[in-house]
C-alpha positions as CSV (number, residue, x, y, z in Angstrom):
1,M,15.0,22.2,-11.2
2,G,15.6,19.2,-8.8
3,H,13.9,20.6,-5.5
4,I,11.0,21.4,-7.1
5,R,10.3,18.0,-8.9
6,E,10.9,16.5,-5.5
7,L,8.3,18.7,-3.9
8,A,5.7,18.0,-6.4
9,R,6.7,13.7,-6.0
10,Q,6.0,14.4,-2.5
11,G,3.0,16.8,-2.8
12,K,1.7,13.8,-5.2
13,D,2.6,10.8,-2.3
14,K,0.8,12.7,0.3
15,A,-2.4,13.4,-1.8
16,V,-2.3,10.1,-3.1
17,S,-1.9,8.2,0.4
18,K,-4.9,10.8,1.5
19,A,-7.3,8.6,-1.1
20,L,-5.6,5.8,-0.5
21,E,-6.5,6.1,3.1
22,V,-10.5,6.0,2.1
23,L,-9.7,2.8,-0.1
24,G,-7.7,1.3,2.6
25,D,-10.3,2.2,5.5
26,T,-12.9,0.1,3.1
27,V,-10.3,-2.9,3.1
28,V,-9.5,-3.4,6.6
29,G,-12.9,-1.8,8.3
30,R,-14.0,-5.3,9.1
31,Y,-10.8,-5.9,10.8
32,G,-10.0,-2.6,12.5
33,K,-9.1,0.9,11.4
34,L,-6.6,2.2,9.2
35,I,-4.7,4.9,11.0
36,G,-2.0,5.9,9.1
37,I,-0.8,5.3,5.2
38,R,2.6,7.0,3.8
39,L,3.5,6.2,0.5
40,D,6.9,6.6,-1.3
41,S,6.8,6.6,-5.1
42,Q,10.2,7.1,-5.9
43,A,11.3,4.2,-3.2
44,R,8.2,2.0,-4.7
45,S,7.0,1.8,-0.6
46,L,4.0,1.8,0.8
47,E,3.4,1.9,5.0
48,L,0.3,1.2,6.7
49,D,-0.7,1.3,10.2
50,V,-3.3,-0.5,11.4
51,L,-5.4,-0.8,14.4
52,L,-6.8,-4.2,14.4
53,K,-10.0,-4.6,16.9
54,G,-9.5,-6.1,20.0
55,E,-5.6,-5.0,19.8
56,S,-4.4,-2.2,21.8
57,M,-1.0,-1.6,19.7
58,P,-1.2,-0.9,16.4
59,L,-0.2,-2.9,13.8
60,N,2.7,-1.7,11.3
61,I,2.7,-2.9,7.7
62,R,5.6,-2.0,5.3
63,I,5.7,-3.3,1.6
64,D,9.2,-2.2,0.8
65,S,9.1,-2.9,-3.0
66,Y,6.1,-3.5,-5.3
67,E,5.1,-3.5,-8.7
68,I,2.2,-2.5,-10.5
69,V,1.7,-4.0,-14.2
70,S,-0.8,-4.1,-17.0
71,E,-1.2,-7.4,-18.5
72,G,-4.7,-7.6,-21.0
73,G,-6.5,-4.7,-19.9
74,K,-6.4,-5.9,-16.3
75,S,-3.9,-4.2,-13.4
76,Y,-2.1,-6.5,-10.8
77,L,0.0,-5.5,-7.6
78,T,3.0,-7.8,-6.8
79,C,4.5,-7.3,-3.3
80,H,8.0,-8.2,-3.4
81,E,9.1,-7.2,0.2
82,V,6.4,-7.3,2.9
83,C,7.2,-6.5,6.8
84,V,4.8,-6.8,9.5
85,S,5.1,-5.7,13.4
86,R,4.1,-9.1,14.2
87,E,6.2,-12.1,13.5
88,W,3.0,-14.8,13.0
89,M,1.8,-11.9,10.3
90,K,4.9,-11.6,8.6
91,I,5.1,-15.2,7.9
92,L,1.3,-15.3,6.8
93,A,2.5,-12.2,4.6
94,D,5.1,-13.8,2.9
95,D,3.2,-17.2,2.4
96,L,0.1,-14.9,1.2
97,L,1.4,-11.6,-0.8
98,K,5.4,-12.0,-1.7
99,G,5.8,-12.4,-4.9
100,R,2.2,-13.2,-6.4
101,K,0.2,-11.4,-8.6
102,I,-3.0,-9.5,-7.0
103,E,-5.8,-8.3,-9.3
104,I,-6.1,-5.0,-8.7
105,P,-10.2,-4.3,-8.9
106,S,-10.9,-1.9,-12.2
107,K,-12.4,1.0,-10.3
108,Y,-9.3,1.3,-8.6
109,A,-6.7,0.6,-11.0
110,R,-7.4,4.3,-12.3
111,L,-6.2,5.7,-8.9
112,L,-2.8,3.6,-9.2
113,D,-2.3,4.6,-12.3
114,I,-1.1,8.3,-10.6
115,I,0.9,6.5,-8.8
116,I,3.1,4.9,-11.5
């Protein structure tokens, strides 16, 4: 039974990753193009590859630990560990994202409910 559950989880992660690609494109479209996204709901990790405008090599962003919580009818994302393939962007991500609650717009919160 464990193998079937694992296959189902992997299938769900791939389907949600595809949906997140559409959402991600709207978020990063101004800065570049989202070229890949991988979700592992069991490990609570998310990895994105983004080709920024004017760059020749993609940027890799990995969130190794995230938490989604609901408070007062709103949903929030907290990133606990963020890794970025460019050192200065890693520092910026730590300053702006690490440990901070980010409100998830209600229209996207339903999609994220699938992940949890």
